[in-house]
C-alpha positions in Angstrom: 91.2 116.7 139.5 93.1 120.2 140.1 96.1 119.0 137.9 96.0 118.6 134.4 96.8 115.6 133.6 99.3 115.4 130.9 99.4 112.0 129.7 95.7 112.7 127.8 97.8 115.1 124.9 98.2 112.9 122.5 100.0 113.5 118.8 96.8 114.7 117.5 94.3 115.2 120.0 93.6 114.8 123.7 92.3 111.1 124.9 92.0 110.1 128.3 90.0 107.9 131.0 86.9 109.5 132.1 87.0 110.3 135.9 90.8 109.5 136.0 92.1 111.3 133.5 90.2 114.0 132.5 86.5 115.1 134.2 84.7 118.2 134.1 87.3 120.6 135.2 90.2 119.5 132.4 86.8 120.1 130.2 86.5 123.7 131.2 90.3 124.6 131.4 90.6 123.6 128.1 87.8 125.5 127.0 88.9 128.8 128.1 92.2 127.7 126.6 90.6 127.4 123.1 88.3 130.4 124.0 91.4 132.2 124.6 92.6 131.5 121.2 89.6 132.0 119.2 89.5 135.8 120.6 85.2 136.2 120.5 85.4 133.8 117.0 82.7 131.5 116.4 83.6 127.7 117.5 81.5 124.8 116.9 81.1 122.1 119.7 79.5 118.4 119.1 80.1 115.1 121.2 79.4 111.5 120.5 76.7 109.3 121.9 78.9 108.6 125.4 77.4 108.5 128.5 80.6 111.1 129.9 80.2 113.0 126.3 77.4 116.0 127.5 78.7 116.4 130.8 82.2 117.0 129.1 80.7 119.0 126.5 78.9 121.3 128.5 81.8 122.1 130.9 83.7 123.0 127.6 81.4 125.0 126.7 80.7 126.9 130.0 84.5 127.6 129.7 84.8 128.6 125.3 81.9 131.0 126.7 83.6 132.7 130.0 86.7 133.5 127.2 84.1 134.9 124.9 83.9 132.6 122.1 80.8 132.5 120.2 79.7 129.0 120.4 77.5 127.1 118.4 76.3 124.1 120.2 75.5 121.2 118.3 74.7 118.7 120.8 75.0 114.7 119.6 76.2 115.1 116.2 79.1 112.9 114.1 81.8 114.8 113.3 81.8 115.7 110.0 78.7 117.5 110.9 80.7 119.8 112.8 83.0 120.0 109.9 80.2 120.9 107.7 79.0 123.5 110.4 82.6 125.2 110.4 82.2 126.0 106.7 78.9 126.9 106.9 79.0 129.5 109.9 82.1 130.6 108.9 83.9 129.5 112.2 87.1 129.1 113.7 87.3 126.2 115.0 85.5 122.7 116.2 85.6 121.0 118.9 84.4 117.4 119.2 83.8 115.7 122.5 84.7 111.9 121.2 86.7 108.8 122.4 86.9 107.7 119.0 87.5 104.1 118.6 88.8 103.6 122.6 86.8 101.7 125.0 83.6 103.6 126.5 85.5 104.4 129.6 87.6 106.5 127.6 86.6 109.7 126.3 88.6 112.8 125.0 88.8 116.3 122.8 89.7 116.6 119.0 90.2 119.9 117.7 90.4 121.9 114.6 91.6 125.4 114.2 90.8 126.5 110.6 90.5 123.8 108.1 93.5 121.6 109.9 93.7 120.0 113.0 95.9 120.8 115.9 99.8 119.7 116.1 101.5 118.5 118.0 103.1 121.8 118.9 100.0 123.4 119.0 98.7 121.1 121.2 101.6 121.3 123.6 100.9 125.1 123.6 97.4 124.6 124.7 98.3 122.1 127.8 100.8 125.1 129.0 97.9 127.5 129.1 95.7 125.4 131.1 98.0 125.2 133.6 
């Protein structure tokens, strides 16, 4: 997948069919974009139990590192654990690889910068920086 699928950008997160709408390339580009915003600060990453989550998380982390972010990778972890780690480690934000309540074939990313999830406007700007 060379182009970022626009339809994966939802109101407050990123979600799509793994292998069709999003893949490792998408995760890497997202990591680069979030890492650029982090400007060397810490970002906590974690993933749910879906089969595609570790693959996407690895590519996401590679993109974050390539952009100079300081990454704390929790591996498989529930979303609240990421927020706890962010507060304890004074991190800039979190990215959880999760498809939430959607079928297992779907996956995505929930991004928090500071104490708040990304707004639709911030997600739109992030998407533009991934193109």
